[in-house]
N, C-alpha and C positions, 0 to 999 in steps of 0.2 A: 723932265716930265714932273708935273706937280704931284706931290705926295697926298694921299687921302688924309683927311682929318682924323686924328686919333679918337677912338671911342672910349667911353667909360668902360671899365672892366665889367665883364659879365661872368657870373659864376656858372660853372658847368652844372647842368641840371637836366632832368628828364621830365618832359611834359607828356601827359597822357590825356585821352578824352575826358577823364574824370577830374583833372586838375584845373583850377581857374586860369584863364588867360591873363598874363601879366601885362596889362595895357599901361604903357608909360611912353609917351602921352597918349591919351585916348582921342579918338576921332569924335567929332560932334555927332550926336545921336542921329541927326537927319542924314549924315553922310554914311554912317554904318547901315542905316535902314535902306539906303539907296543901293549900296553895293550888294547887300545880302538879298535884296529883292530880285536882283538879276539871277542869282543862283536858285532862289526858291520858286520862281515862275516856272510852272510845269512845261516840259518840252515833249515833243513826239518825233519819232524818226519817220523817214519815208516808208510808207507801207509796202511790204512785200506781198505779192498776190499769187494765188495758185494758178498754174498754167491752164488747167482744164476747168477751173471754177474761179474766174477772175473777180467775182464779187466777194470772195473770201480772202481776207487780208490779215497780216500779222505785222505789228509794229512794236517798238519799245517806247516806254515813257517812264518819267519819274514823277508822275502825278501823285503817287502814293508817298513820295519822299524817297523812294528807292527805285532804281531802274529795274523794271520788270517787263515781261512780254504780255501783249494784249492782242486778242482776236477781235476782228471787226467784220461783221456781215454787212456789206454795203446795201443789200436789198432791204434789210429790216432796220439798218442803222443801229444795230445792237453791238455794243462794245463789252468785252469781258476780259477781266484780268486772268491770265493763264497761270502765271507763276507768282509765288509769294515767298521770298526767302530773305533772311536777315541781311545778307550782303549783296542781294540783287542777282539778276540773271541777264547777262549781256547778249547771249547768242541764241537765236531761234530761227526757224524756217518752217515752211509748209510743205506737205506732200502735194504732188501735182493735182490730185483730185480734190484738194482742199479739205479732206476728211480728218487729217491728223496734223497736230502741231508737234514739231520736234524742238527740243531745247536742251542746252548743255548744262549739266549739273556738276559744278566743281565744289570744293570745300573752302568757304570763307575767302574766295578770291584767289585761290592758288592755281587756277586754270587746269587742274588735273581732275578728271572725272569721267562721266559717261553721258551718252545721249539718252534722253528720256522722251517718251511720247505721251500725248494726251489727246483725246478726241477734240475736234474743233468746237463742238457744242458743249464741251465740259465733261468731266469725269475723272477717274483715277489716273494718276501717273504710273507708268511702268518703265523699266529699263528697256530700251528699244532692241538692243542686240546684246544680251548678257554674255555671249561667248567672246565678244571683243575685249571686254575688261577695261578698267580705268586706264586713262592715258591723257596726254595732251592732244587736243583735236588737230587733225591734219587733213581737213577737207571732208565734205559730205555731199553725195549726190543721191537724190531720192527719185526712184521711178515707181511705176505701178506694179512691176513684176520683179524688180531687183533694186537693192540699195547698196551703194558703195561707201565704205567708211574708212577714213584714214586715221591712224593713231601714231603717236610718237612717245617714246620712253627713252630712258638712258641707254637702252640697247639698240636704239635706232628707230626705223620706221617700218610699219606694217600697213598694208592696204587689204581690206576685206571686201568680199562680195557676198551679199546675203540674198539669195532668191526668196521671194515671198513664199512662205510655206515650205522652204527648203532648208538645207543645212549651210550655215555660214562657213566660208573657207578663206584662208589667206591666199591672195594671188600675187603678192609682192612683199619682199622683205629685204631691207638693206640697212647697213650701219649709218648711211648718210641720209639727210632729209629727203622725203618724198611726200607727195600729197595727191589726193583725189581732186580732179579739176573739172571735168565735164562729162556728161552722159548724153548720147544722142536721144532724140525724141523717141525712137523705136527701142531704145535701151539695149541695143546689141553691141555698141561700141563705148568704151570708157577711155578717157584720156587721163593719164597721170603725168605729173611732173616729177623729175628726179634730179639728183645731183651726184650721180655715180662718178662723174668726172672730177668731183671734189670741191665744187664751189656752188653753194646753194643760192648765191646771188644771181647766178646766170643759169637758170634751170633748162633742162632738155625735156622734150615731150615724147611720150610713148602711147600708142593707141593699142588697146587690148580688146579682144573679142570676149564679151561677157559670158557667152554660153560655154566656151570650151577652155578658157584660160585657167591655169592653176599655177601655184608657186613653182612646182617642179617642171611644168611644161607650159610656159607662158605662150598664149596665142597672140603674137605680136602682129598687128595689121600694118603699122607704119611707125616711123620714128623721125624726129627732127631735132637738131641742135645746131645752133649757129656758130659754135666754137667759143674759145676762151674769150671772156669779157663781153659776151653777147647773149643775153637771155631770151627765151621764148616763154610767153605767158598765155596759156589757154584761157580765153575769156568765156565763150559759150558756143555750143552748137546751134545752128539754125533751128528754130522751134517748129519744124514741119516734119511730117512723116516721110521717111525715106531720104531725108536731106542729110548729107554727110559734110556740109560746109562748116568748118570750125573757124571761128573768129579768134585771131591770135595777135597778141602784142609783141612787137620786135623792136630792136634798136640798132639796125644795120647802118643807119646814117647818123648815129650819135645822139639820138633822142627816141622817146617812146612813140612808135608809129603802129600802123595796123596792116594786117594781111588776112586774106581768107585762104585757108588750106582746105581744099576739097580732098578729104581723106580717102574717099572711095576711088577717085581718079588719080590721087597722089599728085595734084597740081596746086600751084600757088598763084595768087593774084595779090600783088602789093597795092595798097590804097595810098596813093601819094596825095596829100592835102597841102594846100598853100597856107599853112598855119605855122606860126613861129615856135610854139611851145610843144609840150607833150600832149598826146591824145590817147584816149581810150574810148571804148564803144560797147554798145549792146545792140541786139537785134530789135527791129520792129516786129511785132507778132506775125505779120504775114510774110516775113523773110525778104521783103523787097527793098528794105532800106536799113541803114544803121543810125542809131542815136549816138552821136559823137560828142564826147566831153573834151574840151580843150583847156588846158591849164598853162598860163603864162604870166610871169611876173606878179605872182600873189593873187591872181584873179582868174575866174573861169567863165566859160560860156558854152552853150550847147548848139549843135548843128544837126540837121537831118541830111544824111548822105544817101542819095538815090543810086542804087547799084546798077540799074540799067542805063541811066543817062550820065551818071557821074556828077550830077548837079549837087552842089553843097549849099544848103539853105540855113542861114543863121536864125535860130529861134530867139524871139524877142524877150530876153530876161534882163533884169536890172543889173547894173554894175555891182559886183560882189563875188560871192563864192557859192558854187553849187556843190553840196555834199553828197548828192546822189540823185539819179534821175532814172525814170523808167517810161517806156512807151506802152500804153494800154491797147487792148484789142481794137478800140474804136479809133485809134490813131492819135489820141491826145497824149501829151507828155506831162508827167507829173514829176516834180522835183522838190528837193529840200534846199532852201536858199537862205542866205543871210549876208549882211555886210557888217563892217566894223561899227556902224551906227545903228543898223536896224536888226532886231532880234530874228531868230530863225522862224521860217514859215514853210509849211508844206502846201504847195500851190501848183496849179496848172501853168504851163508855159504861157498860155494866153491870159493869165491873170487870176481866175477865181481860186480861193482857198479851198483845198481838198480836205485837210484834217487840221483841226486846231485843238490845242490843249485847253482845258477849262481855266477860268480865272483871268485876271488882268494881264495885259501885255507888260513885260518887264521894262524897266527904264531903258532909254536909248543908251548906246555906247558913244564912243568918241571916234572921230575920223582919223584915219591913218594917212601919213604923208610918205611918199617914196623918196628914197635916197639911193643913188648909185655911187659907190665909193671905189676908187682904185685900190686893189689888193694885190698881194704877192702872186696869186693865181689867176688874176683877172678881176674885172669889176664885180663888186659885191653888192647885192641888192639888200637894202635894209628898209624897214618900216619904222616910222617914229610917230609918237602921239604927244601932243602938247597938253600940259595942265594949264590951269589958270595962272596968270601972272606973267612976268617977263623972264626971258632966258638970261643967264644960264640956269639950268634946272638941276635939282636933285633928280637923278635918273636911275631907273631900274632897267637893266639889260635882262630881258626875259628871253632866254635861249631855248629853242625848241628841242624836243627829243627826237628819237628815231634811230640813227641820224637821218635815215631816208624818209624825210618828211619836210615840211616847210611851214613857215608862218605866213599868214595871208590876210586878206581884207575881209575876214569873217567876224562874226560877233563873238567876243571873248569876255566872259564875265570876270575872269581873273585880271586880264589886262585893264579893264575898266575900273576894277577895285583899286589898283595901284594909282590910276589917274585921279580917282576920287580922293585918295589919300594925299594927293599933292605932288606925285612923282610924274615926270616924263617917262615914257616907256620906249625902249628901243628893241626891235626884233632884228636879228641878223640871219639871213639865209646863206650861211657859211657853206664852203665846199663840203659836200656830203649831202646837201639838201636836194630834194627832187624838184622838178619843174624848170631846171636850167640846163638840161642836157646830160648825157651819160658821162662825159668827161668830168663835169663839175661834180656830179654825184659820186664818182669813183675816186676823186682826187685825194681822199684821205687814206686810201689803201696803203698799208705799210707804215703809216704814221698817224694813226687815229688820235683825235683829241688835240694834239699840238697843231695840226693843220687847221682845224676849225677855229681854234683860238687865235691864230694869226689873222683870220678874217674879222673876228670880233675886235681884235686890237686895232685893225685898220679903220673900222667904222668908229670905234671909240675915239681914236686920234682925230679923225676927220670932223667928228661932231664937237669935240673940244675946240678944235681950231675954228670951227664955224661959230662958236659961242653958244651952242645949244646945250652941251653937257658941262656941268660944273665938275671938274675932275676930283675935287675933294669930297663930292657927295654922289658917288656912283656905286651902286650895288649890282651884283650879278645873281641871277636865280634861274633855275630850270628844274624840270623833272625827268627822270629816267636818263636818257643820254644827255639831256640838258643839265641834269643834276651832276652827271659825270664831268661835263665841261665846267660847271660851276666850281666843283672842288679842285679840278685840275687848274682852272684859271686862278683860283685863290693862291695856289702854290707856285705857279709858274709866272704869274703876273701880279705879284703882291702889291706893287706900287700903284696899281690901277683901282683897286677895289676897297671900299670902306666897310663892306659887309657881304656875306654870301649866304644864300638860302638854297640848299640842295635837297630836292624831294626825290625819294626812292632812287638814289644814285648808284652808279658803280663807283666804289671808293677804293677798293683794293682789288686790282684786276686779276691777280693770280688766284686769290681766294674766290673771287666771283666766278672765274672759269670752272673751278672745281665743283661749285654748288649749283650753277645755273642749269636750266633745261638743255637737253642735248642739241636741240635745234639751234639754240644760241651759241653753243660751243662750236658747232659747225660753221656758223656765221663768223664767229671770232677767228677761227682758223683761216678762213678766206680773207678776212679783213687785215689780220696781223701778219699773214704769210706763213702760218703754221701754228702748232700748239705751243703752250709754254715750255714743254720739253724740248721743242725744236728751235724756238726763237724767243727764249726767255727774256733777253735783253730788250726786245721790242715791247713786250708787255710791261716790263719794269719802267721803260722810258715813258710810256703813256699812262701809267697808273698814278692816280692822285696821291696815294699813300707815300710814294717816292719823294714827294715834295712837301710833305706835311710840316716839316720843320721850318719851311720858308713862309708859312701862312702867317699873316699879320692881322687880318681882319677877323672879327667875331663871326662864328659860323653857326647856322641852324641847319640841322639835318632832320628830315622827315622820313620815317622808315615804316614799311609795312611788314608785319611779323610773318606773313605767309607769302612773301613775294618770290616767285620762281625766276624772275628775270634779273632782279638786282637783290640777291638774297641777303638776309639779315646778318649772317656771320661776317661777311666782308665789310659791312658798314660798322659793325661793332669793332672790328680790327682798327678801322680808321679812327673811330671815336676813342678807342683805348690809347692810340698814339697821341691824339690831342690832349687827353687827360695827362699822360706821362710828361708831355712837354709844357703843360700849364697853359695851353692855348684856350682862349675864351670860346665856349661853345654851348649850345643847347641841343637837345634831341627831343623830337616828338614821335612817339610810337603809337601805331594804331593796329587793330587786329583785323587786317584784311591783306590783300595782295598788292599788286602793282598799281596802287591807287584805290579809290573807293567809288562805289555806285550809290552810296547813301548821301543824299543832299546835305543833311545836317553835319555829317562827318566832313564833307568837302568844305563847308562853311567854316567849320572848326579849324581845319588846316589853314585856310586863308586867314582867319583871325590870328592864329599863332604867327604866321609869316608876316602879316602887316604889323603886328605888335613888335616883333623882332626888328623889322625894318625901321619903324618909327623911333625905336629906342637908340638906333645906331646911325641912321642917316636921316638927318632932319630935312623935311621938305622945304 
């Protein structure tokens, strides 16, 4: 295999938001303006609406330069900014009557905090349920007479019920992850998911009676679990009085499918659809049909499934990706859609735009091409983007996080920025990715990181053989789990990579396990086959710091000071080893958590990454 070209030495250094970006070489001003315009163009999310007041909506937007929550009265077309915080507000929802906005207040992106409430029309914020106390959120279901709140801490999970005007009480407590999932329209039954069996990847469901259940005497109405390796996911109850039908996601045939569990009668009806990929769904407001989302091979589509006739009708949406969809009381469907070339839009399925951010539309992106490559675990789906000019190209392998996620044919400002800079881009939906069935998603169990990188290597080798990738000019980059794969790839596949950019990564898995939130520790125990005390060798085998002495390429690490998912100490451990070994590296630190909701901070991070790439991998 060809060796990557050697890079000029880079001094170890710390870059902060206050230090100048070392551009060498610089991009032409018009190119910089184009890629930055994609980030600065305001975006809006699909509006959430109140069940009993559908004209009252809540959406998130970065129109102020920071992602915040916005209230929208469709009757008057009045929009109002609800939250205003330095590092943004990602999570919000509405009460069923539309009178109250609930939003989650953490500290500088650390994801640890409390639920706040504010009147829809505006007014003072207050802590919604002071008795619950700060924690990581674990579900929220709001009724008119009762509210269910889930919380997670290092001690495990607690689920609370709060009768309106009554005393909040804990109804469930366990050391393993659990969450509040669904509440009936009549608010008498609550569904919680739990992992008392030890694996939060495959939750079980429990239905509790809200009137009588307590922690010491749980009033269990029904339970469901499909057994080891098969999770059940409560989606939502039918939105009708007296209706006990619960829409549930299952994977009994090796992919995400649907069933309706009538909790009152304790009967099930599986919904078998002739669709190749994973499906999820929500109810139409009259309870007669399901709005089905189908994801397959990096693209998605919507269907209406009539429960009485079994008819499946495809809704006419363009080729691309649907990020969310909802059926309104009048039967119309609203969705958030984009493609790799076209920027996001919130529109009706029949065409009209529902909600648009102010300002000009951002520049178009670049089309993706599909590749299917034979890999050690089966065919690997990859997406590639060509820059101007002839192949072979200097190439950025941008690997996704998760790992339970996937790269797709959606609008990606970061992807387009690399193409603007002259790089081809390759995405690999490695084993562990969603959208390709349960076996593909779970194939990394017991060997995380190394399994995914085998698929990245298979795609790399195939594209080199095709003449698409110049093997002397290939870099690897990713965030979160993608950052973990980046660092692990630099150490285990040093011959392939000329540079690496790891954003908010896992770098030292033993230290990361000690410091991360408990929900992620439980996930890691399931993924690795136990805790570090039980299977230490498995963690060591998959930890980037184990292979740091084999790293040849210069490394940039981007780290959030308040990150609860990939904590800062374990990143510092890795950086310390690079320093001891004299390995060329840089680090960019920012004062937020697992990423940033501030547009200019995101641009700053992409500036730093592109500058680093351009200095070490010439397009």
